[in-house]
C-alpha positions in Angstrom: 232.5 256.4 141.3 234.7 256.4 143.8 238.4 256.4 143.1 238.6 252.6 144.5 236.5 251.7 141.8 238.3 253.2 139.1 241.3 251.5 140.2 239.4 248.2 139.8 237.8 249.0 136.0 241.2 249.9 135.2 243.4 246.7 136.2 240.3 244.6 135.3 240.8 246.4 131.9 244.1 245.6 131.6 243.8 242.1 133.0 241.2 241.3 130.1 243.8 243.3 127.6 246.7 240.9 129.0 244.8 237.9 128.2 243.6 238.8 125.1 247.0 239.9 124.0 248.7 236.4 125.1 245.9 234.5 123.6 246.8 236.1 120.5 248.4 233.5 117.8 251.6 234.5 117.0 252.4 235.4 113.0 253.8 232.7 110.6 256.8 233.7 108.8 257.5 231.4 105.8 261.6 231.7 105.7 263.3 229.7 102.2 266.5 228.2 103.7 268.3 227.4 100.5 270.4 224.4 100.4 272.6 223.8 97.3 271.8 220.6 96.0 275.1 220.2 94.3 277.3 217.8 95.7 280.3 219.6 96.8 283.5 219.5 98.4 282.3 221.7 101.7 278.6 220.6 101.3 278.7 219.0 104.8 280.1 222.6 106.5 277.2 224.6 104.4 274.4 222.4 105.3 275.9 222.9 109.3 275.2 226.3 108.8 272.0 226.5 107.5 271.2 223.7 110.0 272.2 226.1 112.9 269.9 228.6 111.1 266.9 226.6 111.8 267.9 225.6 115.2 267.9 229.0 115.6 264.7 229.8 114.4 263.4 227.3 116.8 265.2 229.2 119.8 263.8 232.6 118.8 259.9 231.4 118.3 260.3 230.0 122.2 261.2 233.1 123.0 258.8 235.6 121.0 254.6 235.8 120.9 254.9 238.3 117.7 256.1 235.4 115.4 257.2 232.2 114.3 259.7 231.6 111.6 258.8 228.5 110.0 261.9 227.3 107.8 260.7 226.2 104.3 263.6 223.9 102.9 264.4 224.6 98.9 266.9 222.2 97.5 268.1 223.2 93.7 271.7 223.6 92.3 270.9 227.2 90.1 269.7 229.8 92.1 267.5 231.1 89.7 265.5 228.0 90.0 265.9 228.4 94.1 264.2 231.8 93.8 261.5 230.5 91.1 260.7 227.3 93.2 260.4 229.2 96.4 256.5 229.8 97.3 255.1 233.2 96.9 254.2 233.5 100.8 258.0 233.4 101.4 259.4 236.2 103.5 262.8 235.9 103.1 265.7 234.0 101.6 268.9 232.6 103.6 271.8 230.8 101.8 274.7 228.9 102.8 278.5 229.7 102.8 279.0 229.6 99.2 280.0 232.4 97.1 279.3 231.4 93.8 275.6 230.8 95.0 275.2 233.6 96.9 276.6 236.0 94.4 274.0 234.9 91.2 271.1 235.0 94.5 271.9 238.4 94.7 271.6 239.8 91.0 267.7 238.6 91.2 267.1 239.6 94.5 266.1 243.1 94.2 264.4 242.0 91.0 262.1 239.8 92.4 261.6 242.0 95.6 262.6 239.5 98.2 265.3 239.8 101.4 268.3 237.5 101.6 270.1 236.3 104.5 273.5 235.4 103.1 276.5 233.6 105.2 278.9 234.0 102.8 282.2 236.0 102.8 283.9 238.2 101.0 283.3 242.0 98.5 281.5 239.5 95.6 278.5 239.6 97.7 276.5 243.0 97.7 275.0 244.5 100.1 271.6 246.3 101.2 271.1 248.0 97.8 270.6 244.3 96.5 268.6 243.3 99.9 271.4 240.9 100.8 272.3 241.6 104.4 275.0 239.1 106.3 276.1 238.2 110.0 279.9 236.7 108.4 280.9 239.4 105.6 284.8 238.7 106.1 286.8 235.8 105.7 289.2 235.6 108.4 292.0 235.8 105.7 293.1 239.5 107.1 293.1 238.0 111.1 295.7 235.6 110.0 298.2 237.4 108.1 298.8 240.0 110.4 299.2 236.6 113.2 301.6 235.4 110.5 303.3 239.2 110.3 303.5 238.9 114.0 305.1 235.3 113.5 307.8 236.9 111.8 306.5 235.0 108.5 308.2 236.4 105.0 308.0 233.3 103.2 305.0 231.1 102.7 303.4 228.4 100.1 299.6 228.0 99.2 297.7 224.6 99.0 294.2 225.3 97.7 291.4 223.6 95.5 288.8 223.8 93.0 286.3 225.0 96.2 284.4 228.1 96.0 287.4 230.1 93.6 285.8 233.5 94.7 285.8 232.9 98.4 289.4 231.6 97.7 291.0 234.1 95.9 289.9 236.6 98.5 291.0 235.1 101.5 294.2 234.7 99.7 294.3 238.4 99.0 293.4 239.1 102.6 295.8 237.2 104.2 298.4 239.0 102.0 297.1 242.2 102.7 297.5 240.9 106.5 301.1 240.3 105.7 302.7 243.6 104.3 301.3 242.5 100.7 303.7 239.4 101.1 302.5 237.2 97.8 302.9 233.5 98.2 305.8 231.9 96.7 304.7 229.0 95.8 301.0 227.5 95.0 299.7 224.2 94.3 296.3 222.9 93.7 295.1 220.0 96.3 292.1 218.0 93.9 292.2 214.5 92.2 295.3 212.1 92.5 296.4 212.7 96.3 298.9 210.6 96.6 300.5 212.1 93.8 299.8 215.5 94.8 301.3 214.9 98.4 304.5 213.8 97.1 305.4 217.4 95.7 304.9 218.6 99.4 308.5 218.3 100.4 309.0 220.8 97.3 307.0 223.3 98.3 306.9 223.7 101.7 311.1 223.7 101.6 312.0 227.2 103.0 308.9 228.0 104.0 308.2 229.9 107.4 304.3 228.9 107.1 301.7 227.4 104.7 298.0 228.1 104.1 295.6 226.0 103.2 292.5 227.5 100.9 290.9 224.3 101.7 287.5 222.9 102.5 287.4 220.9 105.9 288.5 217.4 105.2 291.0 218.1 102.6 292.7 220.8 104.6 293.3 218.7 107.6 294.9 215.3 105.7 297.4 218.1 103.9 297.8 219.7 107.4 298.7 215.8 108.7 300.7 215.1 106.0 302.6 218.8 106.1 303.0 218.3 109.7 305.0 215.1 109.3 307.4 216.6 107.1 308.0 219.9 109.3 307.1 219.1 112.4 307.3 223.1 113.6 305.9 225.3 111.4 302.9 226.9 111.4 300.1 225.8 109.2 297.2 228.8 108.8 293.6 227.4 107.2 290.7 229.6 106.0 287.3 229.1 108.1 286.1 226.9 106.0 288.5 224.0 107.6 286.4 224.7 110.9 284.1 221.4 111.1 282.9 218.4 113.3 285.3 216.6 112.0 289.0 218.4 111.9 289.7 217.0 115.6 288.7 213.6 114.7 291.1 213.6 111.6 293.9 216.0 113.0 294.7 213.7 116.2 296.9 214.9 118.5 299.1 216.3 115.3 296.6 220.1 116.4 300.1 222.0 117.4 300.0 225.7 115.6 297.0 224.7 113.1 295.4 228.0 112.5 292.3 229.3 111.6 290.2 232.6 112.6 286.4 232.6 113.2 284.4 235.2 115.8 283.4 233.2 118.6 280.4 233.5 121.1 280.3 235.3 124.4 279.5 234.3 127.5 275.5 234.8 127.3 275.4 232.8 124.3 277.1 229.9 126.3 275.4 230.4 129.1 272.3 228.4 131.0 270.3 230.4 128.8 271.8 230.6 125.5 271.3 229.2 122.7 274.8 226.9 122.9 272.7 224.7 125.8 269.4 224.9 124.1 271.3 222.9 121.2 273.2 220.8 122.8 270.8 219.6 125.5 267.8 218.8 122.3 269.9 218.1 119.8 273.8 216.9 120.7 277.2 218.7 120.8 277.8 217.9 116.6 278.0 221.5 115.4 281.2 223.8 116.2 279.7 226.7 118.5 281.6 229.1 115.5 279.3 227.2 112.9 275.9 228.0 115.4 277.0 231.2 116.4 277.1 232.3 112.5 273.7 230.7 112.2 272.0 231.9 114.9 273.1 235.8 113.7 271.6 235.5 110.6 268.1 234.2 112.1 268.8 236.9 114.7 268.9 239.7 112.2 265.7 238.5 111.0 264.2 238.3 114.4 265.3 241.8 114.8 263.7 242.9 112.1 260.5 241.0 112.3 260.4 243.0 115.7 261.1 246.3 113.6 258.9 246.2 110.3 256.1 244.2 112.8 255.0 243.0 109.3 256.0 239.5 107.0 255.4 241.4 103.8 258.7 241.3 101.9 258.7 245.1 101.7 258.3 245.5 104.6 261.2 243.1 106.0 263.7 244.5 103.4 263.0 247.5 104.8 263.4 247.1 108.4 266.7 244.9 107.7 268.1 247.9 105.8 267.3 250.3 108.9 268.9 248.0 111.7 271.8 249.9 113.4 272.7 247.6 115.9 270.8 243.6 117.1 271.9 241.6 119.6 274.1 238.9 118.2 276.3 235.8 119.3 279.1 238.0 120.8 276.7 240.5 122.4 275.5 243.7 120.8 277.1 244.6 117.7 276.6 247.3 114.8 275.3 246.9 111.3 277.6 248.1 109.0 276.1 250.6 106.5 276.5 248.0 104.1 273.6 246.1 105.5 276.6 243.6 107.4 277.0 242.9 111.1 280.6 244.3 112.2 281.9 241.9 113.9 285.5 241.2 114.3 287.5 237.8 113.7 289.7 235.7 116.1 292.9 233.5 115.5 291.4 230.3 116.4 293.7 227.4 117.6 292.7 223.6 116.8 293.0 222.6 120.6 291.9 219.1 122.5 288.3 220.6 122.9 288.2 221.5 119.3 288.6 225.0 117.7 289.4 227.6 120.6 290.1 231.2 120.4 293.7 232.6 121.2 292.3 235.3 123.7 295.3 237.9 123.2 294.5 237.7 119.4 290.6 238.6 119.7 289.1 242.1 119.7 292.5 243.6 118.4 290.9 244.2 114.7 291.0 247.5 112.9 288.0 246.9 110.8 290.0 245.8 107.4 289.1 242.0 108.2 284.8 242.8 108.3 284.7 244.5 105.1 
């Protein structure tokens, strides 16, 4: 057989193999998306975060021939019921930013042998030893506390509500740590009877260098507006639960020195072939980019693990998630820490005319404390 014929047959075999590979259907991977059916004050943010995960699955599916992640919405207010209602062929679960819900899921995830991607922050959520993995482990409080220290803040008051108490307490502790251990002077609970509580704002803001809001989006912006009218120059720091599509609309033109913290995406994510354009051109731009990025990174962890495991089996997927060392995240290449969480760093965000915008000089200066 001549060399020419050998080359021809080798090329033919390669061509046929390629055709067969391209013709192979992608393996369907069922992913349970747990929507907390309880009506809570942060429900809008939680739903947008989980919608972002589902959109990111669609994006990854369009770029993979090996696996097709298929979301299976599960609506339950009780975590145990949520796992019990999950179909047996579910390969993994994804939960929203609620700390209490995710912490309770984590208590049974290892027992049931099902890996969980949790969008919740804080140390109450266990790590990969319980098969829980997170794209946003930090509350952002430490970064905001450092910014408050840079501004010379010595005294501040806190406004809280009854939502997600585990997250709120840790966010305030992280802010204190970033500020050098300085506790708040006063605390007020912002709940029912808003008019009566707003009447006390003069007292809690008097003599303060700053205010700290540990509230969901719309109560936080209402509190911000009232505080800004009473003290136009005071900086107001807020937890990242304030970031939503409603912030700018409710704040109006009073947004100066209204600060939060989040992980902003990189140029590739925002580029012509990136996820942000994929979403906005198809579905609109109602979800803030930082929330889209969080959902994207949760799906990116799953996608990377599926490619590594080459299987939708729960045990194989859990092992692959535990073995991840680095992924291509919304912010670019990011390491996975020893807890199984992305080692991302928060930036100070400011509410501007175009929405929540990173303060460039206050990005990328983290010590690591903010994502622990």
